C-alpha positions in Angstrom: 114.3 121.2 120.4 112.5 118.9 122.9 109.4 120.9 122.6 109.5 120.7 118.8 109.9 116.9 119.1 106.9 116.8 121.5 104.9 118.9 119.1 105.8 116.6 116.2 104.8 113.6 118.3 101.4 115.2 119.1 100.9 116.1 115.4 101.7 112.5 114.3 99.3 111.2 116.9 96.6 113.6 115.7 97.3 112.5 112.1 97.1 108.8 113.1 93.7 109.4 114.9 92.3 111.0 111.7 93.6 108.2 109.5 92.0 105.7 111.8 88.7 107.5 111.4 89.3 107.4 107.6 90.1 103.6 107.9 86.7 103.1 109.7 84.9 104.9 107.0 86.7 102.8 104.4 85.6 99.7 106.1 82.0 101.0 106.1 82.5 101.8 102.4 83.4 98.2 101.8 80.1 97.0 103.2 78.1 99.7 101.4 79.7 98.6 98.1 79.0 95.0 98.7 75.4 95.8 99.6 75.1 98.3 96.7 73.9 101.0 99.1 74.4 104.2 97.0 72.9 106.5 99.6 75.3 105.3 102.3 78.2 105.6 99.9 77.3 109.3 99.3 77.2 109.9 103.0 80.6 108.2 103.4 82.1 110.3 100.6 81.0 113.5 102.3 82.5 112.4 105.7 85.7 111.3 104.0 86.0 114.8 102.4 85.8 116.4 105.8 88.5 114.1 107.2 90.7 114.7 104.2 90.4 118.5 104.8 91.4 118.0 108.4 94.3 115.7 107.4 95.5 118.4 105.0 95.5 120.9 107.8 97.4 118.5 110.1 99.9 117.7 107.4 100.6 121.4 107.0 101.3 121.6 110.7 103.6 118.6 110.5 105.5 120.1 107.6 106.0 123.4 109.5 107.2 121.5 112.6 109.6 119.4 110.5 110.9 122.7 108.9 111.5 124.2 112.4 113.4 121.1 113.5 115.5 121.1 110.3 116.3 124.8 110.9 117.7 123.9 114.3 119.6 120.9 112.9 120.9 123.0 110.0 119.6 120.7 107.3 117.3 121.2 104.3 113.7 120.5 105.1 113.1 119.5 101.5 115.1 116.3 101.9 114.1 115.3 105.4 111.4 112.8 106.4 110.2 112.0 109.9 112.0 108.6 109.7 115.3 110.5 109.3 114.5 112.7 112.3 113.9 109.5 114.3 117.3 108.3 113.3 118.9 111.6 114.3 117.5 111.2 117.8 119.2 107.9 118.6 121.3 109.5 121.3 118.1 110.7 123.1 116.3 107.5 123.9 113.2 109.0 125.4 112.4 111.3 122.5 113.6 108.8 120.0 111.4 106.0 121.3 108.3 108.2 121.5 108.7 109.7 118.1 109.5 106.3 116.6 106.4 104.8 118.2 104.2 107.6 116.8 105.8 107.3 113.4 105.3 103.5 113.3 101.7 103.7 114.5 100.9 106.2 111.7 102.7 104.1 109.1 100.8 101.0 110.2 97.4 102.8 109.9 98.2 104.3 106.5 99.3 100.8 105.3 96.0 99.3 106.5 94.1 102.2 104.9 95.9 101.6 101.6 94.9 97.9 101.7 91.3 98.6 102.4 91.2 101.2 99.6 92.8 98.8 97.1 90.1 96.3 98.1 87.4 98.8 97.6 88.8 99.8 94.3 88.6 96.2 93.1 85.1 95.8 94.5 84.0 99.0 92.6 85.6 97.8 89.4 83.8 94.4 89.7 80.6 96.1 90.5 80.9 98.4 87.4 81.8 95.4 85.2 78.7 93.6 86.5 76.5 96.7 85.8 78.0 96.9 82.3 77.2 93.2 81.7 73.6 93.6 83.0 73.1 96.7 80.7 74.4 94.8 77.7 72.3 91.8 78.6 69.2 93.9 78.9 70.0 95.8 75.7 70.5 92.6 73.7 67.3 91.1 75.1 65.2 93.9 73.7 66.8 93.8 70.2 65.4 91.5 67.6 67.8 88.7 66.6 69.7 89.3 63.4 69.1 86.4 61.1 69.6 85.9 57.4 66.8 87.1 55.2 65.3 83.8 54.0 62.0 85.1 52.9 60.0 84.2 49.8 61.9 86.5 47.5 65.3 86.1 49.1 67.0 84.7 46.0 65.8 87.5 43.8 66.8 90.2 46.3 70.4 89.1 46.6 71.1 88.3 42.9 71.6 84.6 43.2 72.1 82.4 40.1 68.5 81.1 40.2 67.2 77.8 41.3 68.8 74.6 40.0 71.5 76.3 38.0 75.1 75.3 38.3 78.1 77.6 37.8 80.8 75.5 36.0 83.3 78.4 36.3 83.9 77.7 39.9 
């Protein structure tokens, strides 16, 4: 059991390192969005995809390790989270503290990443709104203004009553 807990701690630490790399990329993405640097954004998206693939691989390892721990503890892995495993280890302070620290570090990094991503989402939305505004402004600047047709024959074209006549029915 102790080796499985050590494995889980190592997996969580690996996952935390990868999320920190993703957090750094997200910070770089923020400055690229602000600067409007599309080429840098494309590079960042490519690097993010590689990190996400690695995180998926690590997540599979974590799930397998948690399943092994659950098998030993005779509990269903579908219902167990790392936080619950930390609680189950309260009687083993060394393992408990190490696993809890790894879990809390990962949780903190993921929370920071979520905040930066939410900020980037807002920046992208504002950027898209500004682009839409500029496109509409440019489109409207090239269009001729729509005014009423007050040319020489305007009264005859629109079937008016004629000049100087008064409609008493109104």
